[in-house]
C-alpha positions as CSV (number, residue, x, y, z in Angstrom):
1,M,-10.1,13.1,15.2
2,A,-10.1,10.3,12.6
3,E,-10.7,11.3,9.0
4,A,-13.9,10.0,7.4
5,Y,-13.6,7.3,4.7
6,D,-14.3,8.6,1.2
7,D,-16.1,5.9,-0.7
8,N,-15.2,7.6,-4.0
9,N,-11.5,7.5,-3.6
10,I,-9.6,5.9,-6.5
11,F,-8.7,2.7,-4.5
12,A,-12.4,2.2,-3.4
13,R,-13.3,2.5,-7.1
14,I,-10.6,0.0,-8.1
15,L,-11.9,-2.4,-5.5
16,R,-15.4,-2.1,-6.9
17,G,-14.1,-2.8,-10.4
18,E,-14.9,0.7,-11.7
19,I,-11.3,1.4,-12.5
20,P,-8.9,-1.2,-13.9
21,C,-5.6,-2.0,-12.3
22,D,-2.5,-4.1,-13.1
23,K,-3.2,-6.7,-10.4
24,V,-0.3,-8.8,-9.0
25,H,-2.0,-10.3,-5.9
26,E,-5.5,-10.7,-4.5
27,D,-7.0,-12.6,-1.6
28,D,-10.0,-12.3,0.6
29,H,-8.7,-9.2,2.5
30,T,-6.1,-7.5,0.2
31,L,-5.4,-6.4,-3.3
32,A,-2.0,-5.5,-4.8
33,F,-1.4,-3.8,-8.0
34,R,1.4,-1.9,-9.9
35,D,1.5,1.8,-9.3
36,I,0.5,3.8,-12.5
37,N,3.3,6.3,-11.8
38,P,6.1,4.1,-10.6
39,Q,8.9,5.7,-8.5
40,A,11.2,2.6,-8.8
41,P,11.4,-0.3,-11.3
42,T,9.3,-2.3,-8.8
43,H,6.5,-0.1,-7.3
44,I,3.5,-2.1,-6.1
45,L,0.6,-0.9,-3.9
46,V,-0.8,-3.3,-1.3
47,I,-4.2,-2.3,0.1
48,P,-6.7,-3.8,2.5
49,K,-10.2,-4.3,0.9
50,G,-11.8,-2.7,4.0
51,R,-12.6,0.9,4.4
52,Y,-9.5,2.1,6.3
53,V,-7.9,5.6,5.9
54,S,-4.7,5.0,7.8
55,M,-2.5,2.5,9.7
56,A,-3.9,4.0,13.0
57,D,-7.5,3.4,11.7
58,F,-6.6,-0.1,10.5
59,S,-4.7,-1.2,13.6
60,E,-7.7,0.0,15.7
61,N,-10.5,-1.4,13.6
62,A,-9.4,-4.3,11.4
63,S,-9.8,-7.9,12.4
64,D,-6.9,-10.1,13.1
65,A,-7.4,-11.9,9.8
66,E,-7.3,-8.6,7.9
67,M,-4.1,-7.5,9.7
68,A,-2.4,-10.8,9.1
69,A,-3.5,-10.8,5.4
70,L,-2.0,-7.4,4.8
71,L,1.4,-8.3,6.3
72,R,1.5,-11.6,4.4
73,A,0.5,-9.9,1.1
74,V,3.4,-7.4,1.5
75,G,5.9,-10.2,1.9
76,R,4.4,-12.3,-0.9
77,V,4.4,-9.4,-3.3
78,A,8.1,-8.6,-2.6
79,R,9.0,-12.3,-3.1
80,E,7.0,-12.6,-6.3
81,A,8.3,-9.4,-7.7
82,G,11.9,-10.7,-7.2
83,V,13.1,-8.0,-4.8
84,E,13.4,-9.9,-1.6
85,D,17.1,-10.8,-2.0
86,S,18.3,-7.4,-3.3
87,G,16.2,-5.5,-0.9
88,Y,13.1,-3.4,-0.9
89,R,11.4,-0.6,1.0
90,I,7.8,-0.5,2.3
91,L,6.2,2.9,2.9
92,A,2.7,3.9,4.2
93,N,1.9,7.6,4.3
94,H,-0.9,9.3,6.5
95,G,-2.1,12.8,6.4
96,P,-1.0,16.0,4.8
97,D,2.6,16.2,6.3
98,S,3.4,12.8,4.8
99,H,1.9,13.6,1.4
100,Q,-0.8,10.9,1.5
101,E,-2.5,11.2,-1.9
102,V,-5.4,8.7,-1.5
103,P,-7.3,8.5,1.7
104,H,-7.3,4.7,1.8
105,L,-4.5,2.8,3.6
106,H,-2.0,1.6,1.2
107,I,1.5,0.2,1.5
108,H,4.0,0.9,-1.2
109,V,6.6,-1.8,-2.0
110,F,9.6,-0.2,-3.8
111,G,12.5,-2.1,-5.2
112,G,14.6,-3.1,-8.3
113,R,17.4,-0.5,-7.7
114,K,19.3,1.2,-4.9
115,L,16.8,3.4,-3.1
116,G,19.1,5.7,-1.2
117,G,18.5,7.0,2.3
118,M,15.1,7.2,3.9
119,L,14.7,11.0,4.3
120,P,16.9,14.0,3.5
121,R,19.1,14.7,6.5
122,K,18.5,17.9,8.4
123,D,21.6,19.2,10.2
């Protein structure tokens, strides 16, 4: 069962202009801003402006224009942040096992240093 969207989550409040952000990109369908607690020298969040909780929700309910805009925004943010040549990681969490902290779809763009392996290896 899909999780209901919380209109009071921090990203919804940022989108409404109630909370400021360090914006790096905005278009009709997306907003990108620097993370307030960066985990790498470059740590930018790219979010759709629509009310989507997860990638599953987004892929099922977003328009083609919203989907294209989100992917284009991620690429543009990486290029403009200067991490395209050295490499970067994109990450989207969903649900408690992934440690999703805000119930609004968001894609992290990490870069600016060597990021190491994806997940700790379990032998």
